[in-house]
C-alpha positions in Angstrom: 22.0 24.2 -2.5 23.1 22.7 -5.7 25.2 24.8 -8.2 24.8 22.9 -11.4 21.6 22.9 -13.5 21.4 19.0 -13.6 21.8 19.0 -9.8 18.9 21.6 -9.5 16.8 19.4 -11.7 17.4 16.4 -9.5 16.3 18.2 -6.4 13.1 19.1 -8.0 12.5 15.4 -9.3 13.4 13.9 -6.0 10.7 16.1 -4.2 8.2 15.3 -6.6 8.9 11.5 -6.4 8.9 11.9 -2.6 5.4 13.3 -2.5 4.1 10.7 -5.2 5.6 7.7 -3.1 4.2 9.2 0.2 0.7 9.5 -1.4 0.8 5.7 -2.4 2.3 4.4 0.7 -0.3 6.2 2.8 -3.1 4.9 0.5 -1.7 1.3 1.0 -1.6 1.7 4.8 -5.0 3.1 5.0 -6.5 0.2 2.9 -4.8 -2.4 5.1 -6.0 -0.6 8.2 -9.7 -0.6 6.9 -9.2 -4.3 6.3 -8.0 -4.9 9.8 -10.8 -3.0 11.3 -13.3 -5.2 9.4 -11.5 -8.2 10.8 -11.6 -6.7 14.3 -15.3 -6.4 13.9 -15.5 -10.1 12.9 -17.6 -9.2 9.7 -16.4 -11.7 7.1 -18.4 -10.2 4.2 -17.0 -6.7 4.8 -13.5 -8.1 5.5 -13.6 -9.8 2.0 -14.6 -6.6 0.3 -12.0 -4.6 2.1 -9.3 -7.3 1.3 -10.2 -7.0 -2.4 -9.9 -3.3 -2.2 -6.5 -3.4 -0.3 -5.1 -6.0 -2.7 -6.0 -3.8 -5.6 -4.3 -0.7 -4.1 -1.2 -2.7 -3.1 -0.9 -4.2 -6.6 -1.1 -0.6 -8.2 1.7 0.4 -5.9 3.9 -2.3 -7.2 3.1 -1.5 -10.7 4.1 2.1 -10.0 7.4 1.1 -8.3 6.5 2.6 -4.9 6.6 -0.6 -3.0 8.5 -3.9 -3.7 6.6 -6.9 -4.8 7.7 -9.1 -2.2 6.6 -6.8 0.6 3.1 -6.7 -1.1 3.1 -10.5 -1.4 3.8 -10.7 2.4 1.1 -8.3 3.3 -1.5 -10.0 1.0 -0.5 -13.4 2.4 -1.0 -12.0 6.0 -4.3 -10.6 5.1 -5.5 -14.0 3.6 -4.4 -15.8 6.6 -6.5 -13.5 8.9 -9.5 -14.0 6.6 -9.0 -17.7 6.8 -8.9 -17.6 10.6 -12.0 -15.5 10.7 -13.9 -17.8 8.5 -13.0 -20.9 10.6 
């Protein structure tokens, strides 16, 4: 256990941030999973809608500093490739 007041505060802040980050990371994963389910069902219209939703969630996570922007760019690129392959 921390002894100094500032160290005690850091423990509280770190726990708060951990919960916040976990919420956003889970939200991102769920959005991408829903998109992948739509791709598996070969429903182009639903996949496009879910892709837009997932991209919005991913972009918000970047703005909030939870996920790195290059990671999100990679995931969005992967989703776009899956949509393109599904459409073709």
